[in-house]
N, C-alpha and C positions, 0 to 999 in steps of 0.2 A: 718491796721484797716480799717474798712468800714467807708466811709464818706457819710453822709446823709444830703441832703439839704432838709429842711422840713418846714412845716407851721403849724400854731396853728388851724388846722381844723380837722375834722374827718379823712380825708385822711392821714394827717400826723400822727395822733394817731393810725390809723390802722397799718402802717408799723413800727412805733415805738414799738407797742406791739409785732408784729410778730418778730421783731429783738431781743427784750428782752426775749420773750418766747423761741426763738431758741438759746439763750445764745451766741449770736454773738456780740463782742465788736464793738462799732461804736462811731463816733464823730458826733454830730448833730449841723448843723448850720441852724439858722432860716432865712428864706427868707422874707424880708419885701416887701409884695405885694404892700402896699400903696406907698412906695418909689420907686416901679418899678424895684426892684432888679431882678425880674424874666424876664425882658425884656433887660437886659444888654447883650452885646456880649458874655461875659463869660458864663453867665447862658444858653443862647441859643446855645452855643456850646455843652452843656451837654443834653439839651432837646429843640430842635427847636420849640416845641409847646409852650414853655414858661410856663410850668406847674410844680408845685412841688406837691409831693416830687420827688427827684432824688437821686439815690444811685450810689456810685462809689466804687467797691470792687478792691483793688490793687491785691488781690490774688484770682482772679476769676478761672473759670474752666481752667485746664491746666496751672495754675500759671499766666495767662494773665489777665491784668486789664479788668475790665467789667463795663460799665455804663448802668444803667437801669433807665427808667422812668416808669410811670403808677403804681398806687398803687397796683393793683392785681399782676403784674409782680414782684414788689419789695418783697412783702409779700410771694409770692409762692417761689421765690428764697431764701429768708431767711429760710423759712420752710424746704426747700430741703437740704440747706447747713448745717443748724443746726442739732443737735443730740438729739432732745427732742421729737421725734415722732409726730410732728405736721402734717405730711402727712402720711397716711396709706400706708404699703406695699402690701396691698390687692388691686389688680387692680380695682375691682368693688367699693369698698369704696373710693379708690383714685379718681376714675371717679365721684363718687357722690360728693366728696369734691370739686372737680374742678366746678361742676355744680352749687353748692351753693355759692362758691366763686365768680363766674362769675355773678350770680344773684344778689348778694350783690352789686357788682360794676356797675350794670346796672339797673335791675328792682327795686331793693330796693333804691338805691341812688337817682334816678330821682325824685319820688314824694316828698321826703324830701328835696332835693335841690330846686325844684320848689315852695314848700310851703314857704321855707325860703325866696326866692327871692320875691314871691308874697306879703308876709306879712310883710317883714322887709325892702326890698331894692327898691321895686317899687316906683317911684315918686307919683303914684296915686294908691292906693289900689283898687284891683279888687276883690269884694266880691265873684263873681262866681269862679274865678280861686283859690282863697285861699280855698274856701269850697271843690272844686273838688281835689285839692292837698292834702288837710287835710284828706279827705276821702280816697284818694289813699294810704296815709301814714298809717292811721289806718288799712287799709286792709293788708298792709305789716306786721304790728304788729300781726294781727290775723293769718297769715300764720305761723309765728314763734311760736305763742302761741299754736297752734294745734301740731306743730311738737315737741315742748319742752315739751308738756304734756305727751309724750310717750317715751322720752329719756333724758338722762342726759344733753348732749350737742347736737348741731345742727346735727352732723353726727354720733351720737351713744353715747357710754359711755366713750369716751376718748376726751379730749379737743384737738382741732385741729386749723389749720390755719383759718378755717371758723369762728370759735368763736372769734379769733383775729380781723377778718374783720367786724364782726357784732357788737362787743361790743361798739365801739364809736358811732354807729348809734343809739343804744338803750340809751346809757348813756348821749349823747349830743343832737343829733337831735331830738330824740323823746321827750325830755323833754319840747320842745316848744308847745307840744300838750296838751290841756286841759286834766287834769286827769292823764297824763303820762301813768303809768303801772296799774292803778287801776283795769282795766278791763281785765288785762292779768296776772293771778297768776303764771302760769308756766314760762312765760317770766320774771316776776319779781324775781322768785326764781333763774332762771339762771343768771340774772343780778347781783343779790346781791352776789351769790357765786363767780362769775367771778371777781367782783370788789375787792374781798378779796385776789386775786392772786398777790403776790409781783411783778411779771414781768408786769402784767396789770397796776398796780399802777405806776411803774417806767415809763412805755410807755406813760401813760396819763399825767404824771408830766412834761415831756419835753416841755419847753416854757410856762409853766403855770404861772410862776412867773410875 
């Protein structure tokens, strides 16, 4: 069974949803960041950067154990190993899925993370930085609003690993913004439909108690 060291953040939620949608059994262990569990020698042996989530598959490619860190890498691996069509067999669509997955891990994640740090964690609030990052986060939502106005899911008419990666951003990070999805009806339609998927619900529930 896959072992997953995870955290109660959007990154943890992303890989949990991917594993659930891929129908891969896994055992989740929550990493206590406050207690410094991510800095122990045992954890650093899994990921020297000291970041969660981290996955260990005892039955990796060729039957050999495989350890993976980084949210995108874990989610993509789960999608490829699973049998639920989360990655397209069409090379062009697959490349597009990789592009959007990479964007969610970089261009999308950055303004939401910085908005959270600036508004919630900074010792002294910086109004300019908060406004700049909030504007950037809303710009991200506008990109997906335009895309989802023309298709059922981010990469077409089939749910994919890209939707697994985007959902926690919209369901968790974007809720910190005033008005949330009021100005984004297509994104709201996608969010509400995705939230009803049993695998998504199970993935979001890990560590929620």
